[in-house]
NUTIKOL-584228 format. One record per residue (C-alpha): residue in three letters; x, y, z; residue number from 1. Coordinates in nm, 3 decimals, always signed. Layout:
# NUTIKOL-584228
NODE residu      px      py      pz num
NODE    ALA       X       Y       Z NUM
...
***
This chain:
# NUTIKOL-584228
NODE residu      px      py      pz num
NODE    MET  +7.915  +9.769  +5.946   1
NODE    THR  +7.876 +10.101  +6.023   2
NODE    PRO  +8.089 +10.291  +6.284   3
NODE    THR  +7.787 +10.362  +6.559   4
NODE    GLU  +7.761  +9.960  +6.501   5
NODE    ILE  +8.121  +9.829  +6.528   6
NODE    THR  +8.126 +10.088  +6.870   7
NODE    THR  +7.793  +9.918  +6.990   8
NODE    ALA  +7.920  +9.588  +6.953   9
NODE    ALA  +8.206  +9.635  +7.033  10
NODE    GLU  +8.195  +9.842  +7.371  11
NODE    SER  +7.886  +9.508  +7.443  12
NODE    ARG  +8.164  +9.291  +7.428  13
NODE    THR  +8.398  +9.511  +7.656  14
NODE    ALA  +8.062  +9.517  +7.863  15
NODE    ARG  +8.082  +9.105  +7.871  16
NODE    GLY  +8.417  +9.094  +8.046  17
NODE    SER  +8.567  +8.974  +7.720  18
NODE    LEU  +8.823  +9.190  +7.760  19
NODE    ASP  +9.021  +9.313  +8.013  20
NODE    SER  +8.865  +9.606  +8.194  21
NODE    ASP  +9.184  +9.864  +8.151  22
NODE    THR  +9.214  +9.766  +7.823  23
NODE    VAL  +9.054  +9.943  +7.525  24
NODE    ASP  +8.927  +9.730  +7.250  25
NODE    PRO  +9.114  +9.827  +6.960  26
NODE    VAL  +8.808  +9.818  +6.723  27
NODE    VAL  +8.618 +10.136  +6.985  28
NODE    ALA  +8.919 +10.275  +6.952  29
NODE    ALA  +8.903 +10.309  +6.567  30
NODE    ALA  +8.506 +10.364  +6.543  31
NODE    ARG  +8.559 +10.684  +6.784  32
NODE    ARG  +8.843 +10.780  +6.579  33
NODE    ILE  +8.610 +10.745  +6.267  34
NODE    ILE  +8.286 +10.933  +6.435  35
NODE    SER  +8.470 +11.202  +6.592  36
NODE    ALA  +8.702 +11.288  +6.257  37
NODE    ARG  +8.388 +11.330  +6.059  38
NODE    ASP  +8.228 +11.538  +6.348  39
NODE    GLU  +8.548 +11.765  +6.345  40
NODE    GLU  +8.480 +11.796  +5.974  41
NODE    VAL  +8.147 +11.890  +5.941  42
NODE    ALA  +8.160 +12.123  +6.245  43
NODE    THR  +8.297 +12.378  +6.016  44
NODE    TYR  +7.985 +12.396  +5.783  45
NODE    ALA  +7.760 +12.240  +5.984  46
NODE    LYS  +7.580 +12.542  +6.134  47
NODE    LEU  +7.446 +12.604  +5.792  48
NODE    TYR  +7.197 +12.266  +5.825  49
NODE    PRO  +6.917 +12.458  +5.969  50
NODE    LEU  +6.937 +12.740  +5.763  51
NODE    LEU  +6.987 +12.568  +5.478  52
NODE    LEU  +6.680 +12.295  +5.509  53
NODE    ALA  +6.458 +12.676  +5.562  54
NODE    GLU  +6.584 +12.745  +5.214  55
NODE    MET  +6.446 +12.432  +5.050  56
NODE    ASP  +6.156 +12.674  +4.886  57
NODE    GLU  +6.353 +12.832  +4.746  58
NODE    ILE  +6.590 +12.597  +4.582  59
NODE    MET  +6.289 +12.454  +4.417  60
NODE    ALA  +6.156 +12.736  +4.314  61
NODE    ALA  +6.515 +12.875  +4.125  62
NODE    TRP  +6.511 +12.497  +4.024  63
NODE    ASP  +6.136 +12.528  +3.858  64
NODE    ARG  +6.241 +12.848  +3.686  65
NODE    SER  +6.512 +12.717  +3.521  66
NODE    THR  +6.350 +12.404  +3.399  67
NODE    ASP  +6.033 +12.568  +3.196  68
NODE    GLU  +6.095 +12.365  +2.881  69
NODE    LEU  +6.075 +12.003  +2.789  70
NODE    PRO  +6.057 +11.743  +2.917  71
NODE    TRP  +5.982 +11.910  +3.223  72
NODE    SER  +5.727 +12.152  +3.055  73
NODE    GLY  +5.540 +11.861  +2.984  74
NODE    LEU  +5.454 +11.712  +3.264  75
NODE    GLU  +5.195 +11.831  +3.489  76
NODE    GLU  +5.287 +12.070  +3.775  77
NODE    SER  +5.228 +11.812  +4.027  78
NODE    ASP  +5.498 +11.562  +3.878  79
NODE    ARG  +5.760 +11.780  +3.788  80
NODE    GLN  +6.015 +11.787  +4.075  81
NODE    ASN  +5.865 +11.446  +4.163  82
NODE    ASN  +6.034 +11.391  +4.487  83
NODE    LEU  +6.336 +11.605  +4.426  84
NODE    VAL  +6.243 +11.782  +4.745  85
NODE    SER  +6.276 +11.452  +4.971  86
NODE    VAL  +6.664 +11.397  +4.733  87
NODE    ILE  +6.814 +11.725  +4.826  88
NODE    THR  +6.700 +11.705  +5.149  89
NODE    ARG  +6.883 +11.383  +5.228  90
NODE    ILE  +7.164 +11.541  +4.999  91
NODE    ILE  +7.201 +11.802  +5.272  92
NODE    ASP  +7.111 +11.563  +5.597  93
NODE    CYS  +7.367 +11.353  +5.442  94
NODE    ALA  +7.639 +11.611  +5.427  95
NODE    MET  +7.574 +11.802  +5.733  96
NODE    SER  +7.339 +11.571  +6.014  97
NODE    SER  +7.435 +11.363  +6.281  98
NODE    ALA  +7.291 +11.049  +6.223  99
NODE    SER  +7.462 +10.750  +6.136 100
NODE    ARG  +7.631 +10.694  +5.851 101
NODE    GLU  +7.375 +10.357  +5.747 102
NODE    GLN  +7.118 +10.596  +5.806 103
NODE    ARG  +7.198 +10.890  +5.680 104
NODE    VAL  +7.334 +10.722  +5.311 105
NODE    THR  +7.083 +10.505  +5.297 106
NODE    ALA  +6.785 +10.754  +5.272 107
NODE    LEU  +6.972 +10.936  +5.024 108
NODE    ILE  +7.010 +10.619  +4.778 109
NODE    ASP  +6.664 +10.522  +4.829 110
NODE    ALA  +6.475 +10.883  +4.754 111
NODE    ALA  +6.765 +10.923  +4.474 112
NODE    CYS  +6.671 +10.545  +4.308 113
NODE    ALA  +6.279 +10.645  +4.376 114
NODE    HIS  +6.335 +10.971  +4.130 115
NODE    GLY  +6.496 +10.727  +3.851 116
NODE    ASP  +6.207 +10.528  +3.874 117
NODE    ALA  +5.952 +10.739  +3.855 118
NODE    ARG  +6.116 +10.945  +3.579 119
NODE    ARG  +6.134 +10.638  +3.334 120
NODE    GLN  +5.750 +10.613  +3.401 121
NODE    GLN  +5.700 +10.994  +3.342 122
NODE    ARG  +5.952 +10.874  +2.995 123
NODE    VAL  +6.157 +11.179  +3.053 124
NODE    ASP  +6.524 +11.069  +2.911 125
NODE    VAL  +6.836 +11.010  +3.063 126
NODE    GLN  +7.035 +11.261  +2.956 127
NODE    SER  +6.719 +11.504  +3.127 128
NODE    LEU  +6.818 +11.381  +3.443 129
NODE    PHE  +7.197 +11.477  +3.446 130
NODE    VAL  +7.050 +11.804  +3.352 131
NODE    GLU  +6.779 +11.889  +3.635 132
NODE    TYR  +7.106 +11.707  +3.892 133
NODE    ASP  +7.310 +12.047  +3.705 134
NODE    LYS  +7.034 +12.294  +3.804 135
NODE    LEU  +6.958 +12.129  +4.129 136
NODE    ARG  +7.311 +12.208  +4.203 137
NODE    ALA  +7.320 +12.536  +4.078 138
NODE    ALA  +7.030 +12.674  +4.264 139
NODE    THR  +7.221 +12.470  +4.579 140
NODE    TRP  +7.485 +12.678  +4.512 141
NODE    ARG  +7.326 +13.011  +4.523 142
NODE    GLN  +7.185 +12.907  +4.847 143
NODE    ILE  +7.482 +12.817  +5.021 144
NODE    LYS  +7.714 +13.138  +4.912 145
NODE    ALA  +7.417 +13.371  +5.028 146
NODE    LEU  +7.415 +13.229  +5.375 147
NODE    ALA  +7.753 +13.220  +5.462 148
NODE    SER  +8.097 +13.333  +5.332 149
NODE    ALA  +8.466 +13.158  +5.218 150
NODE    PRO  +8.587 +12.892  +5.339 151
NODE    THR  +8.305 +12.731  +5.523 152
NODE    THR  +8.119 +12.789  +5.187 153
NODE    TYR  +8.398 +12.621  +4.984 154
NODE    GLU  +8.354 +12.344  +5.222 155
NODE    ALA  +8.004 +12.281  +5.203 156
NODE    ILE  +8.010 +12.287  +4.809 157
NODE    PHE  +8.260 +12.050  +4.783 158
NODE    VAL  +8.067 +11.748  +5.008 159
NODE    ILE  +7.712 +11.872  +4.870 160
NODE    ASP  +7.860 +11.878  +4.536 161
NODE    GLY  +8.020 +11.490  +4.594 162
NODE    LEU  +7.679 +11.387  +4.708 163
NODE    ILE  +7.471 +11.523  +4.416 164
NODE    SER  +7.698 +11.340  +4.160 165
NODE    ILE  +7.602 +11.041  +4.427 166
NODE    ALA  +7.256 +11.082  +4.417 167
NODE    THR  +7.252 +11.133  +3.991 168
NODE    ARG  +7.395 +10.793  +3.983 169
NODE    GLY  +7.172 +10.668  +4.192 170
NODE    THR  +6.842 +10.825  +4.021 171
NODE    VAL  +6.963 +10.658  +3.687 172
NODE    LEU  +7.047 +10.351  +3.834 173
NODE    GLY  +6.634 +10.360  +4.001 174
NODE    TYR  +6.597 +10.469  +3.622 175
NODE    HIS  +6.701 +10.127  +3.470 176
NODE    ARG  +6.577  +9.949  +3.823 177
NODE    ALA  +6.361  +9.676  +3.610 178
NODE    GLU  +6.676  +9.557  +3.394 179
NODE    MET  +6.929  +9.506  +3.641 180
NODE    GLN  +6.683  +9.344  +3.860 181
NODE    ALA  +6.636  +9.108  +3.535 182
NODE    ASN  +6.974  +9.033  +3.502 183
NODE    GLY  +7.074  +9.016  +3.871 184
NODE    LEU  +7.263  +9.308  +3.910 185
NODE    TRP  +7.039  +9.590  +4.097 186
NODE    LEU  +7.187  +9.451  +4.417 187
NODE    LYS  +7.536  +9.444  +4.363 188
NODE    HIS  +7.525  +9.837  +4.146 189
NODE    ARG  +7.318  +9.974  +4.444 190
NODE    THR  +7.553  +9.825  +4.745 191
NODE    GLU  +7.882  +9.951  +4.498 192
NODE    LEU  +7.709 +10.279  +4.524 193
NODE    GLN  +7.611 +10.288  +4.897 194
NODE    GLN  +7.995 +10.199  +4.976 195
NODE    SER  +8.148 +10.455  +4.770 196
NODE    VAL  +8.000 +10.764  +4.935 197
NODE    ARG  +8.214 +10.912  +5.181 198
NODE    SER  +8.067 +11.075  +5.404 199
***
């Protein structure tokens, strides 16, 4: 259950009179502390959110320039990026948006897994998945450093770097989805990945 869901459920119990009207439910208090802590943590670099989203074309243009080699050069132009734009957008959302944790994390994992599934169908090898994310990381870092100065850049890069690692794992997971589903391991590993996200 997400902090928002915990808060909603606990406040609902309070509204039904299950708790003393003068007592704050410990679950509500804990959820509020968690949400407040994230708001304070994100506040230092949240101003970059709309600015970084506006730089998406440049991020992907830089990625294109750095992937003019196999296996990407062997793909149709429309297939080269696949849905990496969606993945990096979800990474930035997950790092900086005010949406609930469940919404942010689910959207990120969904996009990353879908990218891996597509790369498998395109016959891109697994090693290249790690390479293309390294190139995406470098392109994103350059734009962050162009938009802000230290220490804001350090904090934003630290969080986004961690989420790029999560997306890489999600892409590899999606790449092997058929085998994992056949062995009954898909849901277990997807759930573990989703729970590992600190955001």
